[in-house]
ROBAKOL-513769 format. One record per residue (C-alpha): x, y, z; residue number from 0. Coordinates in steps of 0.1 Angstrom, whole numbers. Example, Ala and Ser with C-alpha at 12.3 -4.5 7.8 and 13.67 -1.06 7.14 Angstrom:
REM residues 2
{xx = 123 yy = -45 zz = 78 k = 0}
{xx = 137 yy = -11 zz = 71 k = 1}
END
This chain:
REM residues 510
{xx = 406 yy = -302 zz = -634 k = 0}
{xx = 416 yy = -311 zz = -599 k = 1}
{xx = 418 yy = -275 zz = -589 k = 2}
{xx = 383 yy = -270 zz = -604 k = 3}
{xx = 369 yy = -297 zz = -583 k = 4}
{xx = 383 yy = -282 zz = -551 k = 5}
{xx = 368 yy = -248 zz = -561 k = 6}
{xx = 334 yy = -263 zz = -566 k = 7}
{xx = 335 yy = -280 zz = -531 k = 8}
{xx = 345 yy = -247 zz = -514 k = 9}
{xx = 317 yy = -229 zz = -531 k = 10}
{xx = 291 yy = -255 zz = -521 k = 11}
{xx = 302 yy = -254 zz = -484 k = 12}
{xx = 300 yy = -216 zz = -484 k = 13}
{xx = 265 yy = -217 zz = -499 k = 14}
{xx = 253 yy = -242 zz = -473 k = 15}
{xx = 263 yy = -220 zz = -443 k = 16}
{xx = 233 yy = -206 zz = -424 k = 17}
{xx = 230 yy = -170 zz = -414 k = 18}
{xx = 206 yy = -153 zz = -389 k = 19}
{xx = 173 yy = -143 zz = -404 k = 20}
{xx = 164 yy = -106 zz = -403 k = 21}
{xx = 128 yy = -100 zz = -391 k = 22}
{xx = 106 yy = -72 zz = -402 k = 23}
{xx = 93 yy = -43 zz = -382 k = 24}
{xx = 76 yy = -50 zz = -349 k = 25}
{xx = 38 yy = -54 zz = -350 k = 26}
{xx = 23 yy = -24 zz = -333 k = 27}
{xx = -12 yy = -26 zz = -349 k = 28}
{xx = -42 yy = -41 zz = -331 k = 29}
{xx = -63 yy = -68 zz = -347 k = 30}
{xx = -90 yy = -58 zz = -372 k = 31}
{xx = -123 yy = -74 zz = -380 k = 32}
{xx = -126 yy = -91 zz = -414 k = 33}
{xx = -161 yy = -80 zz = -422 k = 34}
{xx = -169 yy = -104 zz = -451 k = 35}
{xx = -160 yy = -134 zz = -429 k = 36}
{xx = -178 yy = -124 zz = -397 k = 37}
{xx = -213 yy = -136 zz = -390 k = 38}
{xx = -232 yy = -113 zz = -390 k = 39}
{xx = -211 yy = -87 zz = -408 k = 40}
{xx = -209 yy = -52 zz = -392 k = 41}
{xx = -241 yy = -33 zz = -398 k = 42}
{xx = -259 yy = -64 zz = -412 k = 43}
{xx = -298 yy = -64 zz = -411 k = 44}
{xx = -323 yy = -93 zz = -409 k = 45}
{xx = -298 yy = -115 zz = -390 k = 46}
{xx = -315 yy = -147 zz = -378 k = 47}
{xx = -286 yy = -168 zz = -366 k = 48}
{xx = -281 yy = -182 zz = -331 k = 49}
{xx = -244 yy = -175 zz = -328 k = 50}
{xx = -223 yy = -144 zz = -334 k = 51}
{xx = -188 yy = -150 zz = -349 k = 52}
{xx = -163 yy = -122 zz = -352 k = 53}
{xx = -133 yy = -130 zz = -374 k = 54}
{xx = -101 yy = -110 zz = -370 k = 55}
{xx = -70 yy = -107 zz = -393 k = 56}
{xx = -47 yy = -123 zz = -367 k = 57}
{xx = -49 yy = -146 zz = -337 k = 58}
{xx = -64 yy = -129 zz = -306 k = 59}
{xx = -66 yy = -131 zz = -269 k = 60}
{xx = -96 yy = -120 zz = -248 k = 61}
{xx = -93 yy = -106 zz = -212 k = 62}
{xx = -125 yy = -111 zz = -193 k = 63}
{xx = -137 yy = -86 zz = -166 k = 64}
{xx = -170 yy = -72 zz = -154 k = 65}
{xx = -169 yy = -46 zz = -181 k = 66}
{xx = -150 yy = -63 zz = -208 k = 67}
{xx = -181 yy = -70 zz = -228 k = 68}
{xx = -213 yy = -50 zz = -228 k = 69}
{xx = -244 yy = -57 zz = -249 k = 70}
{xx = -271 yy = -32 zz = -258 k = 71}
{xx = -298 yy = -43 zz = -253 k = 72}
{xx = -285 yy = -71 zz = -230 k = 73}
{xx = -284 yy = -106 zz = -245 k = 74}
{xx = -286 yy = -122 zz = -210 k = 75}
{xx = -266 yy = -153 zz = -202 k = 76}
{xx = -241 yy = -163 zz = -229 k = 77}
{xx = -210 yy = -182 zz = -237 k = 78}
{xx = -180 yy = -162 zz = -250 k = 79}
{xx = -150 yy = -181 zz = -263 k = 80}
{xx = -120 yy = -176 zz = -286 k = 81}
{xx = -103 yy = -199 zz = -311 k = 82}
{xx = -72 yy = -186 zz = -329 k = 83}
{xx = -85 yy = -155 zz = -348 k = 84}
{xx = -122 yy = -161 zz = -340 k = 85}
{xx = -144 yy = -148 zz = -311 k = 86}
{xx = -177 yy = -166 zz = -307 k = 87}
{xx = -207 yy = -153 zz = -287 k = 88}
{xx = -235 yy = -178 zz = -281 k = 89}
{xx = -266 yy = -164 zz = -263 k = 90}
{xx = -286 yy = -189 zz = -243 k = 91}
{xx = -318 yy = -173 zz = -253 k = 92}
{xx = -330 yy = -163 zz = -288 k = 93}
{xx = -322 yy = -127 zz = -298 k = 94}
{xx = -351 yy = -103 zz = -298 k = 95}
{xx = -370 yy = -97 zz = -331 k = 96}
{xx = -366 yy = -64 zz = -349 k = 97}
{xx = -339 yy = -52 zz = -326 k = 98}
{xx = -306 yy = -34 zz = -332 k = 99}
{xx = -278 yy = -49 zz = -311 k = 100}
{xx = -246 yy = -31 zz = -303 k = 101}
{xx = -217 yy = -50 zz = -287 k = 102}
{xx = -190 yy = -31 zz = -269 k = 103}
{xx = -156 yy = -47 zz = -260 k = 104}
{xx = -139 yy = -23 zz = -236 k = 105}
{xx = -101 yy = -27 zz = -240 k = 106}
{xx = -104 yy = -65 zz = -237 k = 107}
{xx = -93 yy = -78 zz = -272 k = 108}
{xx = -56 yy = -79 zz = -282 k = 109}
{xx = -34 yy = -98 zz = -307 k = 110}
{xx = -19 yy = -130 zz = -293 k = 111}
{xx = 18 yy = -123 zz = -298 k = 112}
{xx = 24 yy = -86 zz = -292 k = 113}
{xx = -7 yy = -79 zz = -270 k = 114}
{xx = -17 yy = -48 zz = -290 k = 115}
{xx = -52 yy = -40 zz = -277 k = 116}
{xx = -80 yy = -27 zz = -299 k = 117}
{xx = -93 yy = -3 zz = -273 k = 118}
{xx = -131 yy = 1 zz = -274 k = 119}
{xx = -145 yy = -21 zz = -302 k = 120}
{xx = -181 yy = -16 zz = -312 k = 121}
{xx = -200 yy = -41 zz = -333 k = 122}
{xx = -236 yy = -36 zz = -344 k = 123}
{xx = -262 yy = -55 zz = -364 k = 124}
{xx = -300 yy = -58 zz = -365 k = 125}
{xx = -325 yy = -87 zz = -363 k = 126}
{xx = -349 yy = -66 zz = -383 k = 127}
{xx = -350 yy = -46 zz = -415 k = 128}
{xx = -338 yy = -14 zz = -398 k = 129}
{xx = -305 yy = -6 zz = -382 k = 130}
{xx = -311 yy = 21 zz = -355 k = 131}
{xx = -286 yy = 49 zz = -357 k = 132}
{xx = -295 yy = 74 zz = -329 k = 133}
{xx = -265 yy = 85 zz = -308 k = 134}
{xx = -265 yy = 100 zz = -272 k = 135}
{xx = -235 yy = 112 zz = -253 k = 136}
{xx = -228 yy = 131 zz = -221 k = 137}
{xx = -205 yy = 137 zz = -191 k = 138}
{xx = -204 yy = 123 zz = -156 k = 139}
{xx = -187 yy = 142 zz = -128 k = 140}
{xx = -187 yy = 145 zz = -90 k = 141}
{xx = -213 yy = 170 zz = -79 k = 142}
{xx = -192 yy = 184 zz = -50 k = 143}
{xx = -157 yy = 188 zz = -63 k = 144}
{xx = -163 yy = 186 zz = -101 k = 145}
{xx = -138 yy = 158 zz = -106 k = 146}
{xx = -146 yy = 136 zz = -136 k = 147}
{xx = -162 yy = 103 zz = -127 k = 148}
{xx = -142 yy = 77 zz = -146 k = 149}
{xx = -153 yy = 41 zz = -151 k = 150}
{xx = -188 yy = 47 zz = -141 k = 151}
{xx = -217 yy = 26 zz = -155 k = 152}
{xx = -243 yy = 46 zz = -173 k = 153}
{xx = -278 yy = 33 zz = -181 k = 154}
{xx = -305 yy = 45 zz = -204 k = 155}
{xx = -337 yy = 28 zz = -189 k = 156}
{xx = -367 yy = 27 zz = -211 k = 157}
{xx = -399 yy = 43 zz = -198 k = 158}
{xx = -432 yy = 25 zz = -204 k = 159}
{xx = -440 yy = -10 zz = -216 k = 160}
{xx = -407 yy = -12 zz = -236 k = 161}
{xx = -381 yy = -29 zz = -214 k = 162}
{xx = -352 yy = -19 zz = -236 k = 163}
{xx = -322 yy = -8 zz = -216 k = 164}
{xx = -287 yy = 4 zz = -227 k = 165}
{xx = -254 yy = 3 zz = -208 k = 166}
{xx = -223 yy = 23 zz = -213 k = 167}
{xx = -191 yy = 30 zz = -194 k = 168}
{xx = -174 yy = 64 zz = -189 k = 169}
{xx = -138 yy = 69 zz = -200 k = 170}
{xx = -110 yy = 85 zz = -180 k = 171}
{xx = -125 yy = 120 zz = -187 k = 172}
{xx = -160 yy = 110 zz = -175 k = 173}
{xx = -175 yy = 109 zz = -210 k = 174}
{xx = -201 yy = 83 zz = -220 k = 175}
{xx = -214 yy = 74 zz = -255 k = 176}
{xx = -244 yy = 54 zz = -267 k = 177}
{xx = -249 yy = 44 zz = -303 k = 178}
{xx = -275 yy = 26 zz = -323 k = 179}
{xx = -303 yy = 36 zz = -300 k = 180}
{xx = -340 yy = 29 zz = -305 k = 181}
{xx = -362 yy = 60 zz = -306 k = 182}
{xx = -380 yy = 64 zz = -272 k = 183}
{xx = -381 yy = 80 zz = -238 k = 184}
{xx = -355 yy = 70 zz = -212 k = 185}
{xx = -343 yy = 78 zz = -177 k = 186}
{xx = -306 yy = 84 zz = -174 k = 187}
{xx = -286 yy = 69 zz = -144 k = 188}
{xx = -249 yy = 66 zz = -136 k = 189}
{xx = -232 yy = 47 zz = -108 k = 190}
{xx = -198 yy = 34 zz = -96 k = 191}
{xx = -201 yy = -3 zz = -99 k = 192}
{xx = -182 yy = -12 zz = -67 k = 193}
{xx = -195 yy = -48 zz = -65 k = 194}
{xx = -188 yy = -53 zz = -102 k = 195}
{xx = -221 yy = -69 zz = -111 k = 196}
{xx = -231 yy = -43 zz = -138 k = 197}
{xx = -263 yy = -36 zz = -118 k = 198}
{xx = -275 yy = -6 zz = -99 k = 199}
{xx = -287 yy = -27 zz = -69 k = 200}
{xx = -273 yy = -9 zz = -38 k = 201}
{xx = -276 yy = 27 zz = -26 k = 202}
{xx = -242 yy = 23 zz = -10 k = 203}
{xx = -226 yy = 29 zz = -44 k = 204}
{xx = -219 yy = 65 zz = -55 k = 205}
{xx = -245 yy = 75 zz = -82 k = 206}
{xx = -262 yy = 103 zz = -101 k = 207}
{xx = -293 yy = 107 zz = -122 k = 208}
{xx = -312 yy = 132 zz = -143 k = 209}
{xx = -346 yy = 142 zz = -130 k = 210}
{xx = -362 yy = 147 zz = -164 k = 211}
{xx = -364 yy = 119 zz = -189 k = 212}
{xx = -347 yy = 122 zz = -223 k = 213}
{xx = -362 yy = 115 zz = -257 k = 214}
{xx = -341 yy = 99 zz = -283 k = 215}
{xx = -359 yy = 109 zz = -314 k = 216}
{xx = -327 yy = 123 zz = -328 k = 217}
{xx = -291 yy = 121 zz = -319 k = 218}
{xx = -285 yy = 142 zz = -288 k = 219}
{xx = -260 yy = 155 zz = -263 k = 220}
{xx = -274 yy = 157 zz = -228 k = 221}
{xx = -266 yy = 176 zz = -197 k = 222}
{xx = -240 yy = 166 zz = -172 k = 223}
{xx = -249 yy = 138 zz = -147 k = 224}
{xx = -236 yy = 149 zz = -112 k = 225}
{xx = -227 yy = 120 zz = -90 k = 226}
{xx = -226 yy = 118 zz = -52 k = 227}
{xx = -220 yy = 94 zz = -24 k = 228}
{xx = -253 yy = 87 zz = -6 k = 229}
{xx = -257 yy = 90 zz = 31 k = 230}
{xx = -250 yy = 57 zz = 47 k = 231}
{xx = -265 yy = 45 zz = 80 k = 232}
{xx = -243 yy = 57 zz = 108 k = 233}
{xx = -224 yy = 29 zz = 126 k = 234}
{xx = -199 yy = 27 zz = 154 k = 235}
{xx = -167 yy = 10 zz = 141 k = 236}
{xx = -146 yy = 12 zz = 172 k = 237}
{xx = -149 yy = 23 zz = 208 k = 238}
{xx = -124 yy = 23 zz = 236 k = 239}
{xx = -112 yy = 39 zz = 268 k = 240}
{xx = -76 yy = 45 zz = 259 k = 241}
{xx = -45 yy = 47 zz = 280 k = 242}
{xx = -46 yy = 85 zz = 282 k = 243}
{xx = -80 yy = 86 zz = 298 k = 244}
{xx = -102 yy = 98 zz = 270 k = 245}
{xx = -130 yy = 77 zz = 255 k = 246}
{xx = -127 yy = 74 zz = 217 k = 247}
{xx = -156 yy = 65 zz = 194 k = 248}
{xx = -148 yy = 60 zz = 157 k = 249}
{xx = -178 yy = 61 zz = 133 k = 250}
{xx = -180 yy = 48 zz = 97 k = 251}
{xx = -182 yy = 84 zz = 84 k = 252}
{xx = -178 yy = 121 zz = 93 k = 253}
{xx = -201 yy = 132 zz = 121 k = 254}
{xx = -206 yy = 170 zz = 127 k = 255}
{xx = -231 yy = 169 zz = 157 k = 256}
{xx = -232 yy = 144 zz = 184 k = 257}
{xx = -251 yy = 142 zz = 217 k = 258}
{xx = -237 yy = 120 zz = 245 k = 259}
{xx = -254 yy = 113 zz = 278 k = 260}
{xx = -241 yy = 92 zz = 307 k = 261}
{xx = -260 yy = 75 zz = 335 k = 262}
{xx = -229 yy = 83 zz = 356 k = 263}
{xx = -231 yy = 119 zz = 368 k = 264}
{xx = -194 yy = 122 zz = 370 k = 265}
{xx = -191 yy = 120 zz = 333 k = 266}
{xx = -176 yy = 149 zz = 315 k = 267}
{xx = -200 yy = 157 zz = 287 k = 268}
{xx = -178 yy = 179 zz = 265 k = 269}
{xx = -171 yy = 163 zz = 231 k = 270}
{xx = -144 yy = 170 zz = 206 k = 271}
{xx = -152 yy = 159 zz = 170 k = 272}
{xx = -125 yy = 154 zz = 144 k = 273}
{xx = -136 yy = 139 zz = 111 k = 274}
{xx = -152 yy = 105 zz = 120 k = 275}
{xx = -139 yy = 103 zz = 156 k = 276}
{xx = -154 yy = 116 zz = 188 k = 277}
{xx = -131 yy = 120 zz = 218 k = 278}
{xx = -142 yy = 130 zz = 253 k = 279}
{xx = -129 yy = 127 zz = 289 k = 280}
{xx = -146 yy = 111 zz = 319 k = 281}
{xx = -138 yy = 123 zz = 354 k = 282}
{xx = -126 yy = 89 zz = 363 k = 283}
{xx = -108 yy = 68 zz = 337 k = 284}
{xx = -110 yy = 37 zz = 359 k = 285}
{xx = -147 yy = 34 zz = 358 k = 286}
{xx = -172 yy = 17 zz = 334 k = 287}
{xx = -196 yy = 40 zz = 316 k = 288}
{xx = -230 yy = 34 zz = 300 k = 289}
{xx = -235 yy = 60 zz = 274 k = 290}
{xx = -265 yy = 71 zz = 252 k = 291}
{xx = -252 yy = 84 zz = 219 k = 292}
{xx = -274 yy = 104 zz = 195 k = 293}
{xx = -266 yy = 119 zz = 160 k = 294}
{xx = -299 yy = 137 zz = 150 k = 295}
{xx = -289 yy = 143 zz = 114 k = 296}
{xx = -284 yy = 106 zz = 108 k = 297}
{xx = -314 yy = 96 zz = 130 k = 298}
{xx = -289 yy = 76 zz = 150 k = 299}
{xx = -294 yy = 65 zz = 187 k = 300}
{xx = -275 yy = 38 zz = 205 k = 301}
{xx = -267 yy = 28 zz = 241 k = 302}
{xx = -232 yy = 15 zz = 246 k = 303}
{xx = -209 yy = 4 zz = 275 k = 304}
{xx = -173 yy = 16 zz = 277 k = 305}
{xx = -151 yy = -6 zz = 299 k = 306}
{xx = -125 yy = 8 zz = 322 k = 307}
{xx = -89 yy = 9 zz = 311 k = 308}
{xx = -65 yy = -18 zz = 323 k = 309}
{xx = -35 yy = 6 zz = 322 k = 310}
{xx = -20 yy = 20 zz = 353 k = 311}
{xx = -24 yy = 58 zz = 358 k = 312}
{xx = 13 yy = 60 zz = 367 k = 313}
{xx = 23 yy = 49 zz = 332 k = 314}
{xx = 4 yy = 78 zz = 315 k = 315}
{xx = 22 yy = 109 zz = 304 k = 316}
{xx = 9 yy = 143 zz = 293 k = 317}
{xx = 26 yy = 151 zz = 260 k = 318}
{xx = 18 yy = 172 zz = 229 k = 319}
{xx = 11 yy = 151 zz = 198 k = 320}
{xx = 13 yy = 178 zz = 171 k = 321}
{xx = 18 yy = 215 zz = 166 k = 322}
{xx = -1 yy = 238 zz = 142 k = 323}
{xx = -5 yy = 274 zz = 132 k = 324}
{xx = -41 yy = 285 zz = 127 k = 325}
{xx = -52 yy = 303 zz = 95 k = 326}
{xx = -33 yy = 335 zz = 90 k = 327}
{xx = -65 yy = 355 zz = 82 k = 328}
{xx = -70 yy = 382 zz = 107 k = 329}
{xx = -49 yy = 368 zz = 136 k = 330}
{xx = -25 yy = 340 zz = 142 k = 331}
{xx = -23 yy = 315 zz = 170 k = 332}
{xx = 1 yy = 287 zz = 179 k = 333}
{xx = -16 yy = 254 zz = 187 k = 334}
{xx = -4 yy = 224 zz = 207 k = 335}
{xx = -26 yy = 193 zz = 206 k = 336}
{xx = -21 yy = 171 zz = 237 k = 337}
{xx = -29 yy = 135 zz = 242 k = 338}
{xx = -55 yy = 142 zz = 269 k = 339}
{xx = -77 yy = 170 zz = 283 k = 340}
{xx = -59 yy = 200 zz = 297 k = 341}
{xx = -72 yy = 216 zz = 329 k = 342}
{xx = -46 yy = 243 zz = 336 k = 343}
{xx = -12 yy = 258 zz = 326 k = 344}
{xx = 14 yy = 277 zz = 346 k = 345}
{xx = 24 yy = 307 zz = 325 k = 346}
{xx = 56 yy = 311 zz = 344 k = 347}
{xx = 66 yy = 276 zz = 332 k = 348}
{xx = 57 yy = 282 zz = 296 k = 349}
{xx = 81 yy = 307 zz = 280 k = 350}
{xx = 76 yy = 320 zz = 245 k = 351}
{xx = 106 yy = 335 zz = 229 k = 352}
{xx = 117 yy = 351 zz = 196 k = 353}
{xx = 153 yy = 363 zz = 189 k = 354}
{xx = 161 yy = 354 zz = 225 k = 355}
{xx = 135 yy = 379 zz = 238 k = 356}
{xx = 106 yy = 367 zz = 258 k = 357}
{xx = 71 yy = 375 zz = 245 k = 358}
{xx = 39 yy = 381 zz = 263 k = 359}
{xx = 10 yy = 360 zz = 251 k = 360}
{xx = -26 yy = 351 zz = 257 k = 361}
{xx = -39 yy = 316 zz = 257 k = 362}
{xx = -70 yy = 295 zz = 254 k = 363}
{xx = -77 yy = 259 zz = 265 k = 364}
{xx = -102 yy = 238 zz = 245 k = 365}
{xx = -103 yy = 203 zz = 257 k = 366}
{xx = -69 yy = 189 zz = 247 k = 367}
{xx = -59 yy = 219 zz = 225 k = 368}
{xx = -37 yy = 248 zz = 239 k = 369}
{xx = -39 yy = 279 zz = 217 k = 370}
{xx = -13 yy = 307 zz = 223 k = 371}
{xx = -16 yy = 342 zz = 208 k = 372}
{xx = 17 yy = 360 zz = 209 k = 373}
{xx = 19 yy = 398 zz = 210 k = 374}
{xx = 41 yy = 397 zz = 180 k = 375}
{xx = 25 yy = 380 zz = 150 k = 376}
{xx = 54 yy = 371 zz = 128 k = 377}
{xx = 88 yy = 355 zz = 130 k = 378}
{xx = 104 yy = 324 zz = 144 k = 379}
{xx = 92 yy = 313 zz = 179 k = 380}
{xx = 103 yy = 287 zz = 204 k = 381}
{xx = 81 yy = 277 zz = 232 k = 382}
{xx = 98 yy = 262 zz = 263 k = 383}
{xx = 76 yy = 240 zz = 284 k = 384}
{xx = 92 yy = 233 zz = 318 k = 385}
{xx = 83 yy = 205 zz = 342 k = 386}
{xx = 47 yy = 209 zz = 355 k = 387}
{xx = 39 yy = 237 zz = 330 k = 388}
{xx = 7 yy = 220 zz = 318 k = 389}
{xx = -16 yy = 199 zz = 339 k = 390}
{xx = -39 yy = 172 zz = 326 k = 391}
{xx = -74 yy = 160 zz = 338 k = 392}
{xx = -59 yy = 131 zz = 358 k = 393}
{xx = -32 yy = 152 zz = 374 k = 394}
{xx = -5 yy = 143 zz = 349 k = 395}
{xx = 21 yy = 169 zz = 343 k = 396}
{xx = 43 yy = 177 zz = 313 k = 397}
{xx = 81 yy = 172 zz = 313 k = 398}
{xx = 106 yy = 195 zz = 298 k = 399}
{xx = 101 yy = 201 zz = 260 k = 400}
{xx = 107 yy = 228 zz = 234 k = 401}
{xx = 85 yy = 235 zz = 204 k = 402}
{xx = 94 yy = 256 zz = 174 k = 403}
{xx = 70 yy = 277 zz = 152 k = 404}
{xx = 74 yy = 301 zz = 123 k = 405}
{xx = 49 yy = 327 zz = 112 k = 406}
{xx = 58 yy = 346 zz = 79 k = 407}
{xx = 63 yy = 383 zz = 81 k = 408}
{xx = 36 yy = 405 zz = 67 k = 409}
{xx = 59 yy = 416 zz = 39 k = 410}
{xx = 59 yy = 379 zz = 27 k = 411}
{xx = 21 yy = 377 zz = 28 k = 412}
{xx = -7 yy = 391 zz = 7 k = 413}
{xx = -43 yy = 401 zz = 11 k = 414}
{xx = -76 yy = 390 zz = -6 k = 415}
{xx = -108 yy = 410 zz = -9 k = 416}
{xx = -140 yy = 392 zz = -19 k = 417}
{xx = -170 yy = 410 zz = -33 k = 418}
{xx = -198 yy = 386 zz = -40 k = 419}
{xx = -231 yy = 396 zz = -56 k = 420}
{xx = -255 yy = 368 zz = -50 k = 421}
{xx = -289 yy = 365 zz = -68 k = 422}
{xx = -290 yy = 327 zz = -68 k = 423}
{xx = -289 yy = 314 zz = -32 k = 424}
{xx = -312 yy = 321 zz = -3 k = 425}
{xx = -286 yy = 306 zz = 21 k = 426}
{xx = -251 yy = 296 zz = 13 k = 427}
{xx = -218 yy = 284 zz = 26 k = 428}
{xx = -188 yy = 302 zz = 11 k = 429}
{xx = -155 yy = 283 zz = 13 k = 430}
{xx = -119 yy = 293 zz = 4 k = 431}
{xx = -96 yy = 264 zz = -5 k = 432}
{xx = -58 yy = 263 zz = -4 k = 433}
{xx = -40 yy = 232 zz = -16 k = 434}
{xx = -74 yy = 214 zz = -17 k = 435}
{xx = -81 yy = 222 zz = 20 k = 436}
{xx = -108 yy = 245 zz = 33 k = 437}
{xx = -90 yy = 272 zz = 52 k = 438}
{xx = -118 yy = 297 zz = 55 k = 439}
{xx = -156 yy = 293 zz = 57 k = 440}
{xx = -186 yy = 316 zz = 63 k = 441}
{xx = -224 yy = 310 zz = 63 k = 442}
{xx = -245 yy = 338 zz = 49 k = 443}
{xx = -279 yy = 348 zz = 35 k = 444}
{xx = -267 yy = 381 zz = 23 k = 445}
{xx = -272 yy = 392 zz = -13 k = 446}
{xx = -240 yy = 411 zz = -11 k = 447}
{xx = -209 yy = 399 zz = 7 k = 448}
{xx = -178 yy = 419 zz = 11 k = 449}
{xx = -147 yy = 409 zz = 32 k = 450}
{xx = -110 yy = 417 zz = 32 k = 451}
{xx = -87 yy = 390 zz = 44 k = 452}
{xx = -52 yy = 400 zz = 54 k = 453}
{xx = -21 yy = 380 zz = 60 k = 454}
{xx = -28 yy = 355 zz = 33 k = 455}
{xx = -1 yy = 330 zz = 23 k = 456}
{xx = 10 yy = 334 zz = -14 k = 457}
{xx = -3 yy = 308 zz = -37 k = 458}
{xx = -34 yy = 296 zz = -57 k = 459}
{xx = -68 yy = 297 zz = -40 k = 460}
{xx = -101 yy = 283 zz = -51 k = 461}
{xx = -135 yy = 297 zz = -40 k = 462}
{xx = -168 yy = 278 zz = -40 k = 463}
{xx = -203 yy = 284 zz = -27 k = 464}
{xx = -227 yy = 257 zz = -15 k = 465}
{xx = -263 yy = 265 zz = -21 k = 466}
{xx = -278 yy = 254 zz = 12 k = 467}
{xx = -314 yy = 247 zz = 2 k = 468}
{xx = -323 yy = 227 zz = 33 k = 469}
{xx = -305 yy = 252 zz = 56 k = 470}
{xx = -287 yy = 226 zz = 76 k = 471}
{xx = -254 yy = 245 zz = 72 k = 472}
{xx = -237 yy = 216 zz = 53 k = 473}
{xx = -237 yy = 202 zz = 18 k = 474}
{xx = -265 yy = 176 zz = 13 k = 475}
{xx = -264 yy = 148 zz = -12 k = 476}
{xx = -293 yy = 137 zz = -34 k = 477}
{xx = -317 yy = 108 zz = -31 k = 478}
{xx = -331 yy = 88 zz = -60 k = 479}
{xx = -360 yy = 75 zz = -40 k = 480}
{xx = -371 yy = 110 zz = -31 k = 481}
{xx = -361 yy = 123 zz = -65 k = 482}
{xx = -339 yy = 150 zz = -51 k = 483}
{xx = -306 yy = 162 zz = -65 k = 484}
{xx = -275 yy = 171 zz = -45 k = 485}
{xx = -272 yy = 207 zz = -34 k = 486}
{xx = -256 yy = 228 zz = -60 k = 487}
{xx = -219 yy = 236 zz = -56 k = 488}
{xx = -208 yy = 267 zz = -75 k = 489}
{xx = -171 yy = 273 zz = -82 k = 490}
{xx = -155 yy = 305 zz = -92 k = 491}
{xx = -145 yy = 299 zz = -129 k = 492}
{xx = -108 yy = 307 zz = -122 k = 493}
{xx = -82 yy = 301 zz = -95 k = 494}
{xx = -71 yy = 332 zz = -76 k = 495}
{xx = -33 yy = 338 zz = -73 k = 496}
{xx = -23 yy = 357 zz = -42 k = 497}
{xx = 12 yy = 373 zz = -43 k = 498}
{xx = 33 yy = 385 zz = -14 k = 499}
{xx = 29 yy = 421 zz = -4 k = 500}
{xx = 0 yy = 424 zz = -29 k = 501}
{xx = -38 yy = 429 zz = -26 k = 502}
{xx = -59 yy = 407 zz = -48 k = 503}
{xx = -95 yy = 418 zz = -55 k = 504}
{xx = -122 yy = 393 zz = -66 k = 505}
{xx = -156 yy = 403 zz = -80 k = 506}
{xx = -180 yy = 374 zz = -83 k = 507}
{xx = -215 yy = 377 zz = -96 k = 508}
{xx = -236 yy = 346 zz = -90 k = 509}
END
């Protein structure tokens, strides 16, 4: 009996010991709406309530942003709040009669614990007896480089007395989608909402639009909306007379043509433009200059004063800032870009060599750029610059330096022949791109264009044509006020692969 009691005690202790609980599989599913508990239920008609209540199958969290909640048509000012598994939407104004509403939650609702997001949640109901079911979809992409315009706002704006507007948002592939549309006629507009107010209220934001209205009598798939960055008013962001003697003016955007006049007759009027910066050299860097600056294309004109430099001339040195090899099409040249204007070189003090042999060369000076064309067009080069070999505008001289270049041999290069039959463009710009950079460009009005390009680096090339309708020899964007679309940019439907020691032929019918 005693032994039996001991055994019962041991068994009771063993049964009382706690072990770790084994949980189930990790929750990877996003929350789901419970239709029969939500008010209204999805797709409900004749809804007359003042508050919308969405009930989910688990507790949720809501992440607010400028695009986290979209309402079509807009409900105006509202209160949106969550409580456990319920999301409440309380409009300040009464909902419109006989109207289908579609709510879009863009990747903003997730479960509370695991943060599994629903993605794009659409919820629709009607305050009338009919639930509109018309669908419209399309694509938004950049008009110039054809990249997809992700996270763009898209608006269907009603034409006529009906003020119904619909808003959507493009996904990462530039696609937009409208559902539950009311039959009618609409304009279609897309824009990048940089100020995050969900309104197209500034022409500084990239945008695009369709010229012709669309009719939503039936579900439809519309043409591509091509976006562009509008021309901004030209402004000077920075201006200075720097330590190396040149005047630098930085604009808020790229400027191709610039006219500069000076009241001082000693001013050197030549201008070098690079992207959004203009550089030029006065005859005396220790003077003040009053300049008249004009950019006709932008209808820009301004009078500015550039103050003299406080730096001592003795502290300035003439040095090259970078080296480059010009495009290998037709001929090659070695380039040295200096920090100030070049006035002269001494060819006896600039020695170009390859394989320890000196080479003859020709040269050109363009402001602060020295171009050297060697008699031999391939191989490894070294350029020795001896003291006083290059002279600057303010009598500065170069010190000793050595620059190394390499030009591939012709056996490691290919060739490219273009045969373009054009029946589409009166005037056009043809561009060849390599690694997303324009490396060759021509302007033409020919219906047939034939050119062979030799000494082409191996790799993938892209070809495009800009239909220059306004004949300004550049791509022009659109204008919604003038109802003009951006100039058409036509891409060859495939990339061209150039192989070494091989001729590639391209036939393009436009």
